[in-house]
C-alpha positions as CSV (number, residue, x, y, z in Angstrom):
1,M,-137.8,-8.9,44.7
2,P,-138.1,-9.4,48.4
3,M,-141.0,-11.6,49.7
4,E,-143.8,-10.5,51.8
5,S,-144.0,-12.4,55.3
6,S,-147.8,-12.9,54.6
7,D,-146.9,-14.9,51.6
8,I,-144.4,-17.1,53.5
9,V,-147.3,-17.9,56.1
10,T,-149.7,-18.7,53.2
11,M,-147.4,-21.1,51.4
12,I,-146.6,-22.8,54.8
13,K,-150.4,-22.9,55.6
14,E,-151.2,-24.3,52.1
15,A,-148.8,-27.2,52.9
16,L,-149.5,-27.6,56.6
17,P,-153.2,-26.5,57.1
18,D,-153.1,-26.8,61.0
19,A,-149.8,-24.8,61.3
20,E,-149.3,-21.9,63.5
21,V,-147.0,-19.5,61.9
22,E,-145.1,-16.7,63.5
23,I,-142.9,-14.5,61.4
24,V,-140.3,-11.9,62.2
25,D,-138.6,-9.6,59.6
26,L,-135.2,-9.6,61.2
27,A,-133.4,-6.8,59.0
28,G,-136.4,-4.8,58.0
29,D,-135.8,-5.8,54.4
30,K,-138.3,-8.4,53.7
31,D,-135.5,-10.7,52.9
32,H,-134.2,-12.1,56.2
33,Y,-136.9,-13.6,58.2
34,S,-137.3,-15.7,61.5
35,A,-140.1,-18.2,61.5
36,T,-141.7,-20.4,64.2
37,V,-144.1,-23.2,62.7
38,T,-146.2,-25.6,64.8
39,S,-148.1,-28.4,63.4
40,S,-149.4,-31.6,64.3
41,A,-147.7,-32.7,61.1
42,F,-144.5,-32.9,62.6
43,K,-145.4,-35.4,65.2
44,G,-143.0,-38.4,65.0
45,K,-140.6,-36.4,62.4
46,S,-137.0,-35.6,63.3
47,R,-136.3,-31.8,63.3
48,V,-134.4,-32.1,60.0
49,Q,-137.5,-33.7,58.2
50,Q,-139.8,-30.8,59.9
51,H,-137.6,-28.4,58.3
52,Q,-137.7,-30.1,55.2
53,M,-141.3,-30.0,55.2
54,V,-141.4,-26.2,55.8
55,Y,-138.7,-25.6,53.0
56,S,-140.7,-27.8,50.7
57,A,-143.7,-25.7,51.5
58,L,-141.9,-22.7,50.1
59,K,-141.6,-24.1,46.8
60,G,-138.2,-23.4,45.7
61,K,-138.2,-19.6,46.9
62,M,-135.7,-20.4,49.9
63,G,-132.3,-19.1,48.6
64,G,-133.9,-17.2,45.7
65,V,-136.5,-14.7,46.4
66,L,-136.4,-15.6,50.1
67,H,-132.8,-15.0,51.0
68,A,-132.7,-16.0,54.7
69,L,-134.9,-17.9,56.9
70,A,-134.0,-18.9,60.4
71,L,-136.6,-21.6,61.3
72,E,-137.9,-23.1,64.5
73,T,-140.5,-25.9,64.4
74,A,-142.5,-27.5,67.2
75,V,-145.5,-30.0,67.6
76,P,-148.2,-28.7,69.5
77,D,-148.7,-30.0,73.1
78,D,-152.0,-31.7,72.5
79,A,-150.8,-33.6,69.5
């Protein structure tokens, strides 16, 4: 069963409450998404650590219900 983009946003915001999350359904199939996540929680973390934080927020859905997620992370300018 595909995953709704709103569910992805909810899961990320539960783990990273200050996150700004933008999701794009790349193929229109609710299975291949692109996400841009901006959070002050990423400050001082490597890009790999930032991505791990987002994947952790998805609670094992990555590679299963959520087939593909192109991920970009950033720290807000004011953080």
